[in-house]
Structures are given as C-alpha cells and as structure tokens.
N, C-alpha and C positions, 0 to 999 in steps of 0.2 A: 393577090387579093389579099386584102386587108383583114387581118384578126380582130373580131369584136371582143371586148372584155364584158363579161356578163356579170353584173353585180347581183347579190342576193338581197331580196328584201328584208329578210331578218337573218341578222348575223349569228345569232345563237343556233346550236345545233340540238335537235330533239334527244333526251336520253335515249329513248327507244330506238333510235337510229343507231347509236353506239352499241347497245346491247345486241341489236339485231345482227351489226357487223361483227362484234366481239362473239357472238355464239358460232359465228361460222369461222373463226380464227382456230387455226391449228394448235396455237399454244394457250387456249383457253384454259384457266386456273381458277377453279372455283374456291380452292383454299385460301386464296389471296383476295377473296371477296370479288372477284372480278365476276361480272355477269349479275350482281343484285345490288341493292342500296342498303346501307347499315341502318338498324334501327336506332332511334334516340334513347337514352337513360330513362328508366322508368321513373315515376314519381316515388316509389318507395325505396329506390335505391338512393335518391337523392336526397330522401328524408334521413336515412339511417347515416349517411355520410356526414350531414350537416350536424346530426347529434353528437356523433363522436367528436368531431372538430369542436363542438360547445364543451362536452365533458373534460376534453383535453385543456381549453382554455380556462375552465373552472379550477382544474386541479393546479395549473400554473399559477393563478391569482392566489389559490390558498397558500401554496409554497412560498410564493413571493411574500404574502403577509407574515409568514412565519418567520422567514428569514430577516426580513426588514423591520416589521414592528414588533412580533411577540418576542423573540430571541436575537434580535439584531445586536444589541448590545455585548450579550454573552459571545456571540459568533464573532464579533468584531475583536474583542479582547483575545479570543483564541488564536483566532488568524494572525493577530499582531505577535503572539509570541511562540508560534510555531517554528521549529528549527530542524535544519538537516546538520548533522556533526560527523566528522569523519574522526575515528578514534584508531589507536592502534591496536593490531591485535598481536600481542607479545608471543615471540617465537620460543618454542619449548628448547631450553639450553641442552646440548647434547650431553648424555650421561658418560661417565668414565668409569670403566671396570678393571679389574687385574686381570693377569695373564689368564686366569681359569674362569673369567665372566663373572666374578665377584663385583657386586656394584660398589663403588667407594665415593662416588658422587652421584646425585639422582636429584629429580624434580619431585616435591610433594606439595600438596595443596593444603594451604593454612586455614585456620577458622575464617579469616576474613576474606576469603576466596581467591587470595594471591598465590601464585606458585612461588614456592621457596626453593632453595637449594638445601639438599641434606647430605650429610657425610657421615656416613655410619662407622668409618674406621678412625678413632680419634688419634691413633699413633702417626697416621699419615698427613696430619694437621698442615705441617711446615711443607709438605711436599706437594700435596693437592692445593693448598692454598683455600681462597675463598672469592666471593664475588660480592659486587655492590649492586643495588636493586634500583629499578627506575625510581626517579624522585619526582615529586609534585610541589607546586608552589602553594602560596597561600590559600589560594582559590581553587585547588585541588587538580590544576591542570599540569600535566607531565611536561617538564622541560628537559627530563632525560629518560628516554625511552628504551634503555638497553640494561640487560645484565652484562656486567663488565668484570672480568677478572683482575683482580686487585693483587693476588701473590701466587706463587707456586705454579703448577701447572695450568691451572685456571688463567693465569696471565700470560705464561708462555705460549698456550695454545687457544688464545681467546677467539681469535677468528674463526678457527676450525670449529669451536665448540658453540659458537654464538648462534648460528643460524641466522634467518632474515625475518625481521618483524613484518606482519601485514596490515591490512586498513580495513576498517569496518565502517559502512554508513549507516548512520542510525537518524530516523526520523521521530521527533518528539514533540508532543502537543503541549498546550500552555499549561497544564496540569503536570508535566513531567512524565507522562506517560509515553511509553515507546510505542508509537504507532506502527512502525516498521524498521526492519535493517536487512542488511546484506553484506556480505563481504565483496570488497572491491580487489584486495590483493590478498591472496591466501599465504599465511605464515608458513615459513619452512623451518622445520626442525634442524636443530644443529645436529652435527655427526657424532658418532659414539667414539671415544677413545679408548683403545685398549692399551693397558700399560704392560710393562715387562715385569712388574711387580707381582709378588705372591703375597696375597693378603695375610694368609695364615703364617708364612714365614716372618712377614713383618711384624706380625702380633708377639710371636714368640720373641723375637728379637727385642723388640721394644721393653718386654717384660723384663726380659734377663738385664737390660742396660740399668732400666728403672730400680728394679730390686737392688744390684750392686752399689749403683750410685747412691741410693737413699741410706743403704745399711752401712756404707763407709766413709760417709761424708762428702761426697764430690757434689759439685754445685751442678754440673752440666754433664753431657756426654753425647756421644753420637757414635754411629757404626754405619758399615755398607758390605753387602755382600753382592758381588758381582761374577757374572758368567765370564771365565777367562778366554772363551773361544769366539766371543761376540762382543762383549763389552755391555751386555744387557745387564741392567741393575735388578736384582732379584729382591732385595730388601734395601731400605734407607731409613735410618732413625736419626732425630734430633731430639735431645731431651735437655731441658723441658721444652715442651710445645704449647701450642694454644688450641682451644677447640675451635676450628673453622665455622660451626654453627653460631658460636657467640659473636665472631669476629664479624660475619656477614649480617646478622640481625642487630648488632651492636644494642643488645637488649639488656644487658648486665653490665652496667657501669663498674659496679664493685669488683667483678671478675676482672674487667680491663685493668681497673687500678692495680689489682694484685699482679697482673702480667708485668705491668711496668715497672713494679717495685722489686720484682724477682730478680735476684743477683745473677741467676742462671740464663737471662736474656732469652725469653721465650720466642720474641720476635725475630732472633737470628736463627737461621738455618746453619746448625752447627756442622752438618755434614759437607757443606760446599761453600759456607761462606765463613766458617770459624778458622781461623789460623792459630796453629800451635807448634811450639818447638817439638820435633819430632823424637829426640833422643835417639835411641839404640835402634829404633826400628830402621833407620836408614843404612844400616851397616851392610846388610844384603848387597844393597845398591853399589857402595862403595867397594866392597870385596870383588863385584863382577867387573867394575871398572880398573882395579887394580891387577885382577888376573888377566884381563884383555890386553892392558898396556904393557904386560910383563914386569911390572913391580915387583910382585911376588909369583910364585907357582904353588899349586897345590900342596907342595911339600914344604913350603918356605916354614920356618920355626921361629918365633919370636919370644923372648924370655918376659914373661910378665911378671914383674917384682911388685907390682902395685903402684908404681909411680916411675915416672923420667925426671930428671933433672938436666936443666939447661942453663949453662953459664950466662950470666947477666952482663951483656957488653958493657954496660954503663956503670957497673959497680964491681970492681975487682974482688973475686973472692965470693961473691954473691951467685946465687941461682935461683932461676924459676923452676918451681916443682909442679908438676901436673901429675895429678892423682887417678888412679882409677878406682872403682868401687869395690875391687877385692884383687889380691896376688893370686893369680892362676898358674904360675910356672911356665914353663915350654908350651906353647900353644901353636898350632897351626891354623889355616883360615877356617877349617871347618869347627874346630873348638873355640875359636875366637868368636864365630857367629853364635854358635849354641849356647856359650857362658858370656857372651856379650863383652869381650875383652876391650876395656878403653884403651889399654896400653897397646896393644896390637894395632888398634886402628889409629891412633895417636900416631904411631910409627909409619904405619901405611899412608897415612894421609900427609904428614908434614915430614916425615924422615927423622932418623935418631940414628947416631953412630954411623955405622957402615950401612945401614940400610936407607935406600933411597925411599924418598915419598913421591905421592902424586903431585902435591904442590896445589895451590889454590886454583890455577887456572883449569888442571884437570878435574879437581873436585867439582868445580863449576859446571865444567862440560858434560860429566856423568850425572850430576844432579839433574840436569836440563834434558839429558838423553832419557831419562826416566820420567819426564814431563812436570819434575817440581820447579817451582818458580812460574809457571805457565798455566793459563787457564785450560782445562780438559775439554771444554766444549760440551759440557752437559747440558741437556735441555731444560735447565732451569734459570729463573732470573736471580742475580745477585751474586754469582760467582766470584770468588777472590782468587788472585794468583798466587799469594804467599810471597816468600822472599828467599833468594839464594845468594848471601853476602859475597861481596867481592871487593878487593881493594879500592877500585873507583866508586863503589857504593859508599864505602866507610868515608874515604875523602869528601865526597858531595855531601854526605849526611852530617858528617861529626867534624870534617875537617883534620882528621886525623891519619897517621901512617898505618899500615897493615903490619900486624906483628905474627912471629910464629905461633904464638898462643891461638891467635884468630884461626889459625890455618887447623891447627890440632882440635879446637873445639867445632870447629865447622865439620870435621871428619867424624863426629861423634853425634851430629846431629843436633848440637847445642849452639853457642854463639846467638847469631840472629837468624838461623835457619827457620823459617816458618812455612808449613805446609797446612793443606787442608786434608781431610780424611778421604775425599773422593781422589785426591791426587795419590794418596799413599795405596789406595786398593787398587788404583789403576796401575801402579808401579810394581806392586807384588803380583799382579795378574800377569806382567810381562815376563817377569822372572819364571812363573810358573808355566807359562806357554811356550817359553823359548825365545822372547824377544818381541812379541808383538804388542805395541802400545795402543790399545784401542781407545777411541773415544765413547765414554760411557753415554748410554742412553736409558729412558725411561720407557720408552714406547716400543711394544711388541712388534716383533718381526722387521726391523729394521735392517737394512744393508750394513753389514760392520764396516767400520772405518779404522784404519790403524796406519800408524807409522812403525817402522823397524828399528828397535834399539841396536846400536853397532856392539853390544858386548856379545862376545864368541859363545858358541853353544857349549864347549868344555867349561868354560867359566861358570855360566849359569847352572849347569849340571852340578859343578861343585857347592855353589851357593845353595842348592835346593838341598844337598846331602847335609850341609850344616843345619839348614832349618829344619830338618827331620831329626837330627841329633838334638836340637834343642828341647823336641818334644819327647823324645825316648831316654834321654839321659840327663837334661840340664833343666834350665829356666822355665820351659813351656810346659812341664811335666804333667799339669792338670790336664793338658789335651792328649795324653797318651791312652787313648781308648781303645776297648777290645773291637768295638763295632765300625770304626772308621779310622784310618789313617790320615793323620793331619800334619803338617809341616808349618811351623811358625816362627816368629820373632817378636821377643817381647821388647818392650822400651819404657824407661822412667825419663821424664824431664823436670827438673826442678825449676820452681817459678817462685814469684815473690821477690821482695826487697831483700829478704833474708834467707831465701831459699826455703821458706817454711811450709811450701805447699809441692805437692807432685801431680803431674799430669801422668796418667798411666796408659799404656798403649800395647797393643797386641795387633799384629798383622800375620796373614798365612794364606794358606790353600788347603784343598782336600778335593778328592783323596789324593794321597800322595804319589801314588804309582801313575796315575792317570788324572792329572788335575782337571777339575770342571769349574770350581767356585774358588774366588778369592775373598777373604775378608779383611776388616780393619775395625778395631773399637779403639776409642779414646775416651777416657773418663778425665773430666776437668776440675783442676784445684782442688785435691782431697788432702787430708793431712800428710806431712811427711812420714815416707815410711809406708805409704799405701800405693807405692807404684806398681805393684804385682796384680793388682785387682782386675785390670782388664782380661785378663786371660780366664779368670773365673765368669766373665759374661759368656765366653763362647763355651765354656765348660756346661753352664747352665743351657743354653741354647741346643747344644748338641744332645745333651740328656733328655731334652724336651721332645725334639725331633726323633729320637730314638723311641721314646715312650708312644709316640704316635705312629710309629713304623713308617716314618716318612721316607720317600725315595733320596732324599737329601743325604741321608746316612745309610743308604742300601736297603730301606724298606720298600713295601709295594704299595702302601696306602696312598692314593693321590691326595693332594692338599686341596680339595674343592670344597671344603665346607665353610660356610659363611663365617668370616673372622668376627670374633667378638670383642 
C-alpha cells in the first residue's frame, strides 16, 4: 500500500497550539518565559533612554569644544612637554663606628637637601679617609651617581659601605610640576663597618702626640697601639692630619692650600706609609736573633768603652772609629737593651776582637723574621714596605761594595734601614707575645692571622727583661709608673745632611707581667738633642688614662663616651 504525503494548507503553526502543547509538557518553566508572550518597551522607558543619550551627547560636545577650541592651544603645549624621567635614588652609605659603637663616620642631610658624610673624630682623618660625592654636568644631570671612597678605610672598604642605588620614576608636566612618582628599584643602604679602634683612646693618644710634637719642635709624628694577642689596632695616629669633612666637600681652598704647604705632609699617613730610620728600637730584635743563633748568651759581657776602632786595610796605621752615645763599661744583653749600648750591638752585629757577630746576612734574616722590609698587610691603602739594606741592594743602587761599617750601622737601626711605625709595633708585639707576628687589622672581631718568629722562647724572655729594665732603671724611666707596669725601648735616629735633626722613638708593651698591648711612637725631625721626647708622649697618655680610671691601666670605667 502506498503511503500518501499530506501537505498542509498553511505552513505556519498557530502560537496557541504551541502554548497548548507546552502547558502539558512536564518541563514547563515559567521563569524562562515559557508559556507567555513578552511585553514590548513602554513609551516612557523609551523616552527616558533617549533623553539620557541626548544628555551624554551634549556633554561630549561641550567637552570636545573645551579641549579643541577654548583650551586647545594650552593643552597642546602641555602635552608636548609632559615627560617621564627615571632618576637615581642615592643609597645611604654605611656608617662606621669604633669598637664601642661610637660613630666615626655618618650621613647627615645638608641645607641643600643632599646627604653628606660627617666625620666627628678629627684625629682619625687619615685612617677613616673621605668620599667624593655624585657629580653633575652643566645641565644638572648626574654623570657620577656614587659616593666613592677616596682614602683610608672609606676607600679600602668602599664596596662594603657603598650600598646600591635605586631608581625613581617621576612624571612632570609642562610647567615643571610633579604629577606623580614612584619607586622602580628600592635603594639598599650600605653596611655598618665596626672598627677595632677605641675612639676615646684614639683621642687621648692624638692629643699626647700633638702636645709633645708642638712643644718640642717636631714637624710630624705617628703612633700605634695594638692588641698583642690578635693584631687588632686600638689606636692609630698620624700627625699632622687633615679634616676629612674639608676634603670631602672641597669647600675651603685656603685650608687645602695650607695642607699642601705644611712640611709635616698632612696627606701622608705617617703610621703606615711614613718610613723612618728606626735607630735603637730595633735592638731588642737583634738581641733576640743573636741569643737564638748562639752568638751570645744571657751572660755574655762586652766592655762598652764608648767606641771601637777597626784598622783601615787601605791605610796602614789608620783606623775606622765607630762611636757609641756613651761609655757604659761592661754590659750584658739586658743592660745593653736597657741603656741602648751601641758598642754592644756593633759587636753583636758585625763582630769585634774575639767576639763573633751575626753578619749582614743574619741581620737581614732577623729583621725580616720580625716583619721589617715587608708589608704588614694592614687593611689600609698606601702601605709601604720600608727597607732592609743588603750588599746586593747597595751594589745595585750605588754600585759600591759593602763595608764592615755598613754592618755595624745596620745593627743599630741606622745606615739605610727604613721602617714604618706599624711594622715596629707589630714586631714589638711579637716580642711581647712569645713570637706571634700578627697581621694588623682595623676591623673588629676579625680572625687573627699570624706567622711565627723563629726566635727561641728563652731569648724572647731575656729581651723582655731588658726592656723592663729600661723602664725601671734606665732610659725609659719616665714610664716607671705605680699604676701600670710597662716595658719599653727608646731610640734616636739622627737625620739631615749634618745630623741636625732627631727622630725620636719609643716602643714597648704593657702590662709587663701579662702583655696585652704593644705601642710605638715616632716624632719626626725635631731639633738635635730632642731624641728622648717620644717616651713623654706615652707618659702623658698613661696619665690621662689613669685619670679617667680606664681599663687600659687597670681601671674599671669603660671608654664608651663620645670622643671629642
């Protein structure tokens, strides 16, 4: 049977048919408007919508008129000069403090709003150094954006103190007004540097050196106090010095000119870069070597008649005469140290009669054992090594042979021996502590670094006894104090083309029974006959410490007051 296809007369379906069917559907949902026809928008709603659109259009027209016609030129100019600029946020430089927390280098805001470095303890000028500030070109644009250490510890620890600069983004309008700004990169402050220096001890030490140098006609001076058990420097003075605040700001050309004209050389760090003939302060070192080598014993006696005479091999009947400062009679090694017998050390150094001497090779060896002629490694820029003369050096420098007299003078710290104060205090500390030659440091709580001097313990004991005798009964008697036991060795080095000047030295340690600190003082180019004055520097310092009841001399008051 064929199935017939039925065609509808009207292809459209009446809505009520759908609603009829939908009302019977189980899923009928009135919330979705199923089952009813939506109403059209009312005439009122349409009216309000059109009114809102008209108002918006009107405001747009007015705003456009204002931007384009009324203020167009001004806004065009303003937009043409609007700018975004990235500027440097300068990192605060790390502060520097002494061992007790006293600030010796800080940051202060100046009247112009810039942050500047301030150095409250003027006597530390050479040691702390100074900085240079960021620099601008003629247009006011920074081409150097760093505070940079130029000298002293500021230079030595520049990267530690510097921190890291940040960046600031600034929006500026045509009239130069800041519209907005924000930090892109935050500046990182530099780290704090804590020194081993005691600022109060430094102040008193500097005052004592300046007082004595000024009153006795010395053009310069230096001093160091060092912990014999660690190498930590507690005070270090260079006189004359400069004001680091003046150097950093370059604001006083008259003062700078005076510095340059000063014969005392304020720009030279006399403690680590100044080299001087040491004179007799090296005699304890030579005695240590002679005792260790067996050249002499603690009981060897040499007759000091005030001179020795050596036959001239080139002139029959003539002699070379080498004189001491005084005829002392029979002396052993302790008395020779205490009274600084030149004749004893001529003989020990170069030999005389039946007494064998060390000779120049062993003299050089012992000098270098105690660190002379070499850098100490102190954490300051510009250290010099000094000089220990040898036949090879003389030949290469002057094209001359080495003579016995050269050996004699080398044995008493003359001829061409050149040392720095930091070398001498280091060597003295090694005598005091039993032979540990420490690397000096200016930073607190550093791990001590040292080498061992090959001098024997008995030899060093004898030398210490001789240095104590120098205080109790001989040339360093000004340091024979009731409140602290001191051991010391004085020295005088003649300088000038006619020996018309003296360099005055003293070195030593305290307390004698249990050494804690070594010291050295040198006063440069005073009038002839002033060679004993260095010992008076230490006397003034010890008396000042005692007056303050300082623990350095057995007192109980901590040195934690702000240095003035």
